[in-house]
C-alpha positions in Angstrom: 0.1 -0.2 0.1 3.0 2.3 0.7 4.1 1.8 -3.0 0.7 2.4 -4.2 0.6 5.9 -2.1 3.9 6.9 -3.6 2.7 6.4 -7.1 -0.2 8.9 -6.3 2.3 11.2 -5.1 4.4 11.0 -8.3 1.3 11.8 -10.2 0.8 15.4 -10.1 -3.1 15.3 -11.3 -3.7 13.0 -8.5 -1.8 15.0 -6.1 -3.8 18.2 -6.9 -7.0 16.5 -6.3 -5.8 14.8 -3.2 -4.5 18.1 -1.6 -7.5 20.0 -3.1 -9.9 17.5 -1.1 -8.2 18.7 2.3 -8.1 22.3 1.4 -12.0 22.1 0.4 -13.7 19.8 2.8 -11.1 20.0 5.8 -10.1 17.6 8.2 -12.9 14.9 7.6 -13.7 11.8 5.9 -14.1 13.6 2.6 -11.1 15.8 3.0 -8.7 12.9 3.8 -7.2 10.4 1.2 -8.7 7.2 1.1 -5.4 5.4 1.1 -4.4 7.2 4.1 -0.9 8.0 5.0 2.4 6.2 5.6 2.1 6.5 9.4 -1.5 5.4 9.1 -0.7 2.4 6.8 2.3 1.4 9.2 -0.2 1.3 12.3 -2.2 -1.5 10.7 -2.1 -5.1 12.1 -4.2 -8.2 11.4 -6.1 -7.3 14.5 -7.1 -4.2 13.4 -8.2 -5.3 10.0 -10.3 -8.1 11.6 -11.9 -5.8 14.0 -12.9 -3.3 11.1 -14.1 -6.2 9.0 -16.5 -7.1 12.0 -17.6 -3.4 12.5 -19.0 -3.0 9.0 -19.3 -6.2 7.1 -22.4 -7.4 8.5 -25.8 -8.3 7.3 -27.5 -5.2 8.0 -25.0 -3.2 6.0 -24.7 -5.4 3.0 -26.2 -4.7 -0.4 -26.1 -7.5 -3.3 -26.6 -6.3 -6.8 -26.8 -8.8 -9.8 -27.4 -8.3 -13.3 -27.6 -10.3 -16.3 -29.6 -13.3 -17.6 -30.9 -15.0 -14.4 -32.3 -18.3 -15.0 -33.0 -19.3 -11.4 -33.4 -16.5 -9.1 -34.5 -18.7 -6.3 -31.3 -20.9 -6.4 -29.1 -17.7 -6.8 -30.9 -16.4 -3.6 -30.6 -19.5 -1.9 -26.7 -19.8 -2.5 -26.2 -16.1 -1.6 -27.9 -17.0 1.8 -25.5 -19.8 2.4 -22.5 -17.8 1.5 -23.2 -15.0 3.8 -25.0 -16.7 6.7 -22.2 -16.4 9.1 -21.8 -12.5 8.6 -22.7 -10.6 12.0 -26.2 -9.4 12.1 -25.4 -5.6 12.8 -22.7 -3.2 12.2 -21.0 -1.7 15.2 -20.0 1.8 14.0 -22.1 4.6 11.9 -21.1 7.0 9.4 -19.9 10.2 11.2 -22.2 13.4 10.7 -20.6 15.5 7.9 -19.7 19.0 9.1 -19.7 22.3 7.2 -17.2 22.3 4.4 -16.9 25.8 3.3 -13.1 26.5 3.0 -11.7 29.2 5.3 -9.5 30.7 2.5 -10.5 31.6 -1.2 -7.0 30.2 -2.5 -4.9 27.5 -1.5 -1.4 26.1 -2.8 0.9 23.1 -2.5 4.6 23.3 -3.4 5.7 20.4 -5.7 8.3 20.5 -8.5 6.3 20.0 -11.6 6.7 20.9 -15.3 3.1 22.3 -15.2 1.0 24.0 -12.6 -2.0 21.9 -11.8 -5.3 23.9 -11.2 -8.3 23.1 -9.3 -11.3 25.6 -9.2 -14.1 24.7 -7.3 -17.6 25.9 -6.1 -20.6 24.3 -4.2 -23.0 22.2 -6.2 -25.9 19.7 -5.4 -25.9 16.5 -3.6 -26.9 13.2 -4.8 -30.5 13.8 -3.5 -31.2 16.8 -5.3 -32.9 16.7 -8.6 -30.9 19.7 -9.9 -28.0 17.6 -10.1 -29.0 16.6 -13.7 -29.0 20.2 -14.9 -25.6 20.5 -13.0 -24.1 17.6 -15.0 -25.2 19.0 -18.2 -23.9 22.6 -17.3 -20.4 21.0 -16.3 -20.5 19.0 -19.5 -21.0 22.2 -21.5 -18.4 24.0 -19.6 -15.6 21.3 -19.7 -16.9 17.6 -20.3 -15.6 17.1 -23.7 -13.6 18.1 -26.6 -16.4 20.5 -27.9 -17.0 22.1 -24.5 -16.4 25.7 -23.9 -13.2 25.6 -22.0 -11.5 23.0 -24.1 -12.2 24.9 -27.4 -11.4 28.3 -26.1 -8.7 27.8 -23.3 -6.9 24.6 -24.8 -7.5 24.8 -28.4 -7.5 28.4 -29.3 -5.2 29.7 -27.0 -3.1 26.9 -26.1 -2.9 27.6 -22.3 -3.0 24.2 -21.1 -2.5 20.5 -21.8 -5.6 19.5 -20.0 -8.6 21.2 -18.9 -12.0 19.6 -17.7 -15.3 20.3 -16.1 -17.3 18.0 -13.9 -20.1 18.1 -11.2 -19.5 15.6 -8.5 -22.4 14.5 -6.2 -22.5 12.3 -3.1 -24.9 11.8 -0.1 -23.7 15.1 1.6 -22.7 17.5 -0.9 -22.1 18.6 -4.5 -19.2 20.5 -6.2 -18.3 22.0 -9.7 -14.7 21.4 -10.4 -12.5 22.9 -13.3 -9.3 21.2 -13.6 -6.4 22.2 -15.7 -2.5 21.7 -16.4 -1.4 25.1 -17.1 2.1 26.3 -18.5 4.1 27.9 -15.4 4.9 31.0 -17.5 1.5 31.6 -18.4 -0.5 30.5 -15.4 -1.7 34.0 -14.1 -3.0 34.6 -17.8 -4.5 31.2 -18.0 -6.5 31.4 -14.7 -7.6 35.1 -15.8 -9.0 33.5 -18.9 -10.8 30.5 -17.3 -12.5 33.1 -15.1 -13.5 35.2 -17.9 -15.2 32.2 -19.6 -16.8 31.4 -16.2 -18.1 34.9 -15.7 -19.6 34.8 -19.2 -21.3 31.5 -18.7 -22.6 32.8 -15.1 -24.1 35.7 -16.8 -26.2 33.7 -19.1 -23.8 33.5 -22.2 -25.0 29.9 -23.3 -26.3 28.7 -26.7 -28.9 26.4 -27.7 -26.1 24.5 -29.9 -23.9 23.9 -26.8 -26.8 23.0 -24.7 -28.0 20.3 -27.4 -24.4 19.1 -27.6 -23.9 18.6 -23.9 -27.5 16.8 -23.5 -26.6 14.5 -26.4 -23.1 13.6 -24.8 -24.5 13.1 -21.5 -27.0 10.7 -22.5 -24.7 8.9 -24.5 -22.2 8.5 -21.8 -24.7 7.0 -19.5 -25.9 4.9 -22.0 -22.6 3.5 -23.0 -21.7 3.1 -19.3 -24.0 0.5 -18.4 -23.6 -1.7 -21.4 -22.2 -4.7 -19.6 -23.8 -6.7 -16.9 -21.4 -5.6 -14.2 -21.9 -2.1 -15.1 -25.5 -2.2 -14.9 -25.2 -4.1 -11.5 -23.1 -1.2 -10.3 -25.5 1.5 -11.8 -28.4 0.0 -9.8 -26.8 -1.1 -6.5 -24.9 2.0 -5.8 -28.2 3.9 -6.1 -30.0 1.7 -3.7 -26.9 1.9 -1.3 -26.3 5.6 -1.3 -30.0 6.7 -1.9 -32.4 4.3 -0.8 -33.9 4.2 -4.2 -33.4 3.2 -7.9 -34.0 5.2 -11.1 -33.8 2.9 -14.3 -31.9 4.1 -17.3 -35.1 5.3 -19.0 -36.0 7.4 -16.2 -32.6 9.0 -15.8 -32.5 9.8 -19.8 -36.1 11.2 -19.4 -35.1 13.6 -16.7 -32.3 14.7 -19.0 -34.5 15.1 -22.0 -37.0 17.4 -20.1 -34.2 20.0 -19.3 -34.1 23.4 -21.4 -31.5 25.9 -22.1 -33.4 28.1 -19.3 -32.9 25.3 -16.8 -29.0 25.4 -17.2 -29.0 29.2 -17.4 -30.7 29.3 -14.1 -27.8 27.4 -12.6 -25.0 29.1 -14.4 -24.7 31.9 -11.9 -23.4 29.5 -9.3 -19.9 29.6 -11.4 -19.2 33.3 -11.1 -15.7 34.0 -10.0 -16.7 35.4 -6.5 -18.4 32.0 -5.9 -15.4 30.0 -6.7 -12.3 28.6 -4.5 -8.8 28.1 -6.3 -6.3 25.6 -5.3 -3.1 24.8 -7.0 0.0 22.8 -7.0 3.3 24.1 -8.6 
């Protein structure tokens, strides 16, 4: 695990996200790296691992999702019952309460000798229970989700300011966030940040076209449909919804929610991306 941790530390893009998480969310389960720290890993023992297993690997904390051509569901359920019958009945620990996560500073930095400056711009979005997450996903796609997106075309292709630039909206149980990530030439970093914020402010003011909206909708729907073409992907698509939110939306239901969106719905959210609402973090 320590070698895996060092592998992430050697990847500036991954390192930027790890350090950003701590800057944005603070010292809690969302802000800490999943893999932990070297001291944390070295503190592990077989006893601690077995204790953790007993705490959470329990029948009331278990969800099994199966997708594919099922010919004998009764036999499958019977076999699952046999395989997991010895699990403890109840988990012994619960998820901690998620605290306020608004950063105390508007700008954060981390020193690392890199050829590029890796930038993360973030602002609050919508959690996974919000119906507005669908419009937020389209807005993020329009902003920087593919090669025809606003930032990719104007910042990377037209001006050549960065090697990569991406925009996403991430949602979990407790929070949501818009993210713009870019790797910018060190000598042009200040100008690159200025240009990105100019585009964000333009979008926040409602500067969005019907063509951009239509392209983003089509791309988003296509990504969802291609993302669940295999049985294991479908099982994950359905199981993760039930696990995190206690309800399941079918592929058809999700696609219809995107098809109901209008350009006006996206413009209504766009003001969330204005510069004054954003937090800037970069490693250099």
